[in-house]
C-alpha positions as CSV (number, residue, x, y, z in Angstrom):
1,M,-52.0,61.0,33.0
2,R,-50.1,60.2,29.7
3,Q,-47.0,60.9,31.9
4,Q,-47.9,58.7,34.5
5,V,-48.3,55.9,31.8
6,E,-44.9,56.8,30.4
7,D,-43.5,56.6,34.1
8,F,-45.2,53.2,34.6
9,V,-43.7,51.6,31.4
10,Q,-40.3,52.8,32.2
11,H,-40.8,51.3,35.5
12,L,-41.6,47.8,34.0
13,R,-38.6,48.3,31.6
14,V,-36.1,48.8,34.5
15,V,-37.5,47.0,37.4
16,R,-39.1,44.0,35.8
17,G,-37.2,43.7,32.6
18,L,-40.2,43.0,30.5
19,S,-39.7,42.2,26.9
20,P,-40.0,45.2,24.2
21,H,-43.2,43.4,22.8
22,T,-44.9,43.1,26.4
23,L,-43.9,46.8,27.0
24,A,-45.5,48.1,23.8
25,A,-48.6,46.1,24.5
26,Y,-48.8,47.7,28.0
27,E,-48.1,51.2,26.6
28,S,-50.7,50.7,23.7
29,D,-53.4,49.5,26.0
30,L,-52.9,52.1,28.8
31,H,-52.8,55.0,26.2
32,Q,-56.1,53.7,24.9
33,M,-57.6,53.7,28.4
34,V,-56.3,57.4,28.9
35,A,-57.8,58.5,25.6
36,F,-61.1,57.3,26.8
37,L,-60.8,59.0,30.2
38,E,-59.8,62.1,28.6
39,G,-62.8,61.8,26.2
40,A,-65.2,61.3,29.1
41,G,-63.8,64.7,30.8
42,L,-61.4,63.0,33.4
43,D,-57.7,64.4,33.9
44,D,-57.0,62.7,37.2
45,L,-56.4,59.1,37.8
46,S,-57.9,59.5,41.3
47,A,-61.3,60.4,40.0
48,V,-61.3,57.0,38.0
49,T,-64.2,54.7,39.4
50,T,-64.9,51.1,38.8
51,R,-67.9,52.0,36.8
52,T,-65.5,54.3,34.6
53,L,-63.4,51.4,33.7
54,R,-66.4,49.1,33.1
55,A,-67.5,51.8,30.5
56,F,-63.8,51.7,28.9
57,L,-64.0,48.0,28.5
58,A,-67.6,48.3,27.1
59,S,-66.4,50.8,24.5
60,L,-64.1,48.1,23.0
61,G,-67.1,46.6,21.3
62,E,-66.7,43.0,19.6
63,T,-63.1,43.1,20.8
64,A,-62.0,39.3,21.4
65,A,-62.2,38.3,25.2
66,S,-58.6,37.6,25.2
67,T,-57.6,41.1,24.0
68,R,-60.2,42.6,26.5
69,A,-58.7,40.6,29.2
70,R,-55.2,41.5,28.4
71,K,-56.1,45.1,28.4
72,L,-57.8,44.7,31.9
73,S,-54.9,43.0,33.3
74,A,-52.8,46.3,32.1
75,V,-55.1,48.4,33.8
76,R,-55.2,46.5,37.0
77,V,-51.3,46.4,37.2
78,F,-51.0,50.1,36.2
79,F,-53.6,51.2,39.1
80,D,-51.7,48.9,41.6
81,W,-48.5,50.9,40.9
82,V,-50.4,54.2,40.9
83,A,-51.9,53.0,44.4
84,E,-48.6,52.3,45.8
85,D,-47.0,55.6,44.6
86,R,-50.0,57.3,46.0
87,G,-49.6,55.6,49.3
88,D,-53.0,53.5,49.3
89,D,-54.5,50.4,48.1
90,R,-57.5,51.6,46.1
91,N,-57.7,50.2,42.7
92,P,-60.9,50.6,40.9
93,A,-59.9,47.6,38.4
94,R,-59.9,45.0,41.1
95,A,-63.7,44.8,41.2
96,L,-64.0,44.2,37.5
97,A,-64.4,40.5,36.5
98,T,-61.9,39.3,33.9
99,P,-63.7,38.3,30.5
100,R,-63.8,34.7,30.1
101,K,-61.5,33.4,27.3
102,G,-61.8,30.2,25.1
103,H,-59.3,27.5,24.9
104,K,-58.7,28.0,21.3
105,L,-55.1,27.3,20.2
106,P,-53.4,27.9,16.9
107,H,-53.3,24.9,14.3
108,V,-51.1,22.1,15.6
109,L,-49.3,20.2,12.9
110,S,-49.3,16.5,12.8
111,A,-46.0,14.8,13.1
112,G,-46.3,14.0,9.4
113,E,-46.6,17.7,8.5
114,A,-43.8,18.5,10.8
115,D,-41.6,16.0,8.8
116,Q,-43.0,17.8,5.6
117,L,-42.0,21.2,6.7
118,A,-38.5,20.0,8.0
119,E,-37.6,18.3,4.8
120,P,-39.2,20.1,1.9
121,A,-39.5,18.1,-1.5
122,L,-38.4,21.1,-3.5
123,R,-34.6,21.0,-4.3
124,P,-33.2,24.5,-4.3
125,A,-32.5,25.7,-7.9
126,T,-29.2,27.7,-7.0
127,L,-26.4,27.9,-4.4
128,R,-27.9,30.9,-2.7
129,K,-31.3,29.1,-2.4
130,A,-29.7,26.1,-0.8
131,I,-27.9,28.4,1.8
132,L,-31.2,30.1,2.7
133,Q,-33.1,26.7,2.9
134,A,-30.3,25.6,5.4
135,R,-30.8,28.5,7.4
136,D,-34.9,27.9,7.5
137,A,-34.3,24.4,8.4
138,V,-32.6,25.8,11.5
139,L,-35.6,27.9,12.2
140,V,-38.0,24.9,11.9
141,E,-36.0,22.7,14.3
142,L,-35.5,25.4,16.9
143,L,-39.1,26.4,16.8
144,Y,-40.7,22.9,16.5
145,G,-37.9,20.7,17.8
146,S,-37.1,23.0,20.9
147,G,-40.2,25.0,21.3
148,L,-38.5,28.3,21.3
149,R,-40.3,31.5,21.0
150,V,-39.7,33.2,17.7
151,S,-38.1,36.3,19.6
152,E,-35.8,33.9,21.4
153,C,-34.8,32.1,18.1
154,V,-33.9,35.1,16.0
155,G,-32.2,36.6,19.3
156,L,-29.8,33.7,19.6
157,D,-26.1,34.3,19.2
158,I,-23.8,31.2,18.0
159,A,-22.2,31.2,21.4
160,Q,-25.5,30.3,23.1
161,V,-25.7,27.1,21.0
162,D,-23.5,24.0,22.4
163,L,-23.7,21.5,19.6
164,K,-21.3,19.0,22.0
165,T,-23.8,18.6,24.5
166,G,-27.0,19.2,22.4
167,E,-28.2,22.3,24.1
168,V,-29.2,25.9,23.6
169,R,-29.3,28.6,26.5
170,V,-32.1,30.8,25.8
171,V,-33.0,34.3,27.3
172,G,-36.9,34.3,27.5
173,K,-39.4,36.8,28.9
174,G,-38.3,38.9,31.8
175,N,-34.7,38.1,30.9
176,K,-35.0,34.8,32.6
177,E,-32.5,32.3,31.2
178,R,-33.0,28.6,30.6
179,V,-31.4,25.6,29.0
180,V,-33.4,23.8,26.3
181,P,-32.3,20.5,24.7
182,L,-31.8,20.3,21.2
183,S,-32.8,17.2,19.0
184,E,-30.3,15.4,16.8
185,A,-32.0,16.7,13.9
186,A,-31.4,20.2,15.3
187,V,-27.9,19.6,15.7
188,D,-27.4,18.3,12.4
189,A,-29.3,21.4,11.0
190,V,-27.1,24.0,12.9
191,H,-23.9,22.1,11.7
192,Q,-25.0,22.5,8.0
193,W,-26.1,26.0,8.5
194,L,-22.7,27.1,10.2
195,E,-20.8,25.5,7.3
196,V,-22.5,27.7,4.7
197,R,-23.4,30.9,6.9
198,P,-19.9,32.5,5.9
199,L,-21.1,32.5,2.3
200,L,-23.7,35.4,3.3
201,E,-20.8,37.6,4.6
202,P,-22.4,38.4,7.8
203,T,-22.7,41.6,9.1
204,A,-24.1,40.6,12.4
205,A,-21.2,38.5,13.6
206,Q,-22.6,37.0,16.5
207,A,-26.1,36.1,15.3
208,L,-27.1,32.5,14.7
209,V,-29.8,33.0,12.0
210,L,-29.2,35.7,9.3
211,N,-31.5,37.4,6.8
212,A,-30.3,37.3,2.9
213,R,-28.0,40.3,3.5
214,G,-26.1,39.0,6.4
215,G,-27.9,40.9,9.2
216,R,-29.7,39.2,12.0
217,L,-33.1,37.9,10.9
218,T,-36.3,39.5,12.5
219,A,-39.2,37.8,14.1
220,R,-41.4,39.2,11.2
221,S,-39.2,37.9,8.5
222,A,-39.0,34.6,10.3
223,A,-42.7,34.3,10.1
224,R,-42.9,35.2,6.5
225,L,-40.1,32.7,5.8
226,L,-41.9,29.9,7.5
227,K,-45.3,30.4,5.9
228,A,-43.5,30.3,2.4
229,R,-41.7,27.0,3.6
230,G,-45.2,25.5,4.5
231,L,-46.7,26.3,1.2
232,N,-43.8,25.0,-0.6
233,A,-43.9,21.8,1.5
234,G,-47.5,21.2,0.8
235,V,-48.6,21.7,4.7
236,N,-52.4,22.8,4.4
237,K,-52.2,24.7,7.6
238,D,-51.2,28.1,8.7
239,V,-47.7,27.6,9.5
240,H,-46.3,30.3,11.6
241,P,-43.7,30.3,14.6
242,H,-46.2,30.0,17.4
243,A,-48.1,27.3,15.7
244,L,-44.7,25.2,15.8
245,R,-44.1,26.0,19.6
246,H,-47.6,24.7,20.2
247,S,-47.2,21.5,18.0
248,F,-43.9,21.1,20.1
249,A,-45.7,21.2,23.4
250,T,-48.9,19.3,22.0
251,H,-46.6,16.3,20.7
252,L,-44.6,16.2,23.9
253,L,-47.8,15.9,25.9
254,Q,-49.2,13.3,23.6
255,G,-45.9,11.2,23.8
256,G,-46.2,11.0,27.5
257,A,-44.1,14.0,28.7
258,D,-45.1,15.6,32.0
259,L,-46.5,19.1,32.3
260,R,-43.8,20.2,34.6
261,S,-41.0,19.2,32.1
262,I,-42.9,20.8,29.2
263,Q,-43.4,24.0,31.5
264,E,-39.5,24.3,31.9
265,M,-38.6,23.7,28.2
266,L,-41.2,26.4,27.2
267,G,-40.2,28.8,29.9
268,H,-43.6,29.2,31.1
269,A,-43.7,31.1,34.5
270,S,-46.7,29.3,35.6
271,L,-47.8,25.8,35.3
272,S,-51.3,27.0,34.5
273,T,-50.1,28.2,31.1
274,T,-48.8,25.2,30.2
275,Q,-52.0,23.3,31.3
276,K,-54.0,24.7,28.2
277,Y,-52.4,22.1,26.1
278,T,-54.4,19.4,28.0
279,H,-57.5,20.7,26.7
280,L,-56.4,20.5,23.1
281,T,-55.3,16.9,23.8
282,T,-58.6,16.1,25.5
283,D,-60.7,17.7,22.5
284,S,-58.6,15.6,20.1
285,L,-59.3,12.4,22.0
286,L,-62.9,13.3,22.3
287,S,-63.0,13.8,18.6
288,V,-61.5,10.4,17.9
289,H,-64.1,8.7,20.4
290,R,-67.0,10.3,18.6
291,R,-65.8,9.4,15.1
292,C,-64.5,5.8,15.8
293,H,-66.5,4.2,18.6
294,P,-69.7,2.6,17.9
295,R,-71.4,4.7,20.7
296,G,-69.4,7.7,20.2
297,D,-71.9,9.3,17.9
298,A,-74.9,10.3,19.8
299,D,-77.2,10.9,16.8
300,A,-76.4,7.6,15.6
301,A,-77.3,6.1,18.9
302,D,-80.5,7.9,18.9
303,D,-81.4,6.6,15.6
304,E,-80.7,3.0,16.6
305,G,-82.8,3.6,19.6
306,D,-85.6,4.5,17.5
307,D,-85.4,1.1,15.4
308,R,-85.9,-0.9,18.5
């Protein structure tokens, strides 16, 4: 069974071109399932039933619904592949209901907090710190100003950024390419960064954003740098790359952008993925109504009714 998992992951890598992060998640989830099956005395996938897989999901305990849904999705796709290879359509995972996920999204920055993050109050004490602050400004402008995924951002080469047209050519999930507009602030930030970038003596000649040693910056390091920048800027929220991407989409929607345009800029394959931002905006409107309108607070309305 473990070899079948490896063959399946290789199929996803070669045929579907999934990202390394997605491949690692599939591999981890499926090996976890195989370990459960082996512990139950099963060594043949054809003997796996819907009840067996339901027991596997139950064994995950208090795992978040979103995590269980992801694991079930991996199992479904895997058994589809197994059935196709076997020459039938029997997939025991298809009868299982997907765990219901909430609409919780990461913290979204306000426009003021985004400005704080883009232009921190602290002035760099040394030339080296000024260089790295210019680099960090590019991260903020690409993640919040253009809504890039952190993996897309750190994977950018200089040649993918066109400062004349104000566009960046991004290779996203599934090796799909899209063109995303750059704000004027982003163009300025990249200009300033490229002027001082050579001072780091780059070893990653093509990479747009570099680490302090001149190599290509990693996604993990980018997250760490943004958290530190948020603290230094006085932003009292968890500042991380995905929160900036969510802020980008939410602020566009609140500003009147249509979902299709936001979908295209984010690189979502399905509009339903983009629609989750409408829930956040609706929740925000509901909160404002309850807080500000005379009839918005149900408890207050009941109290007034008691006085009449």
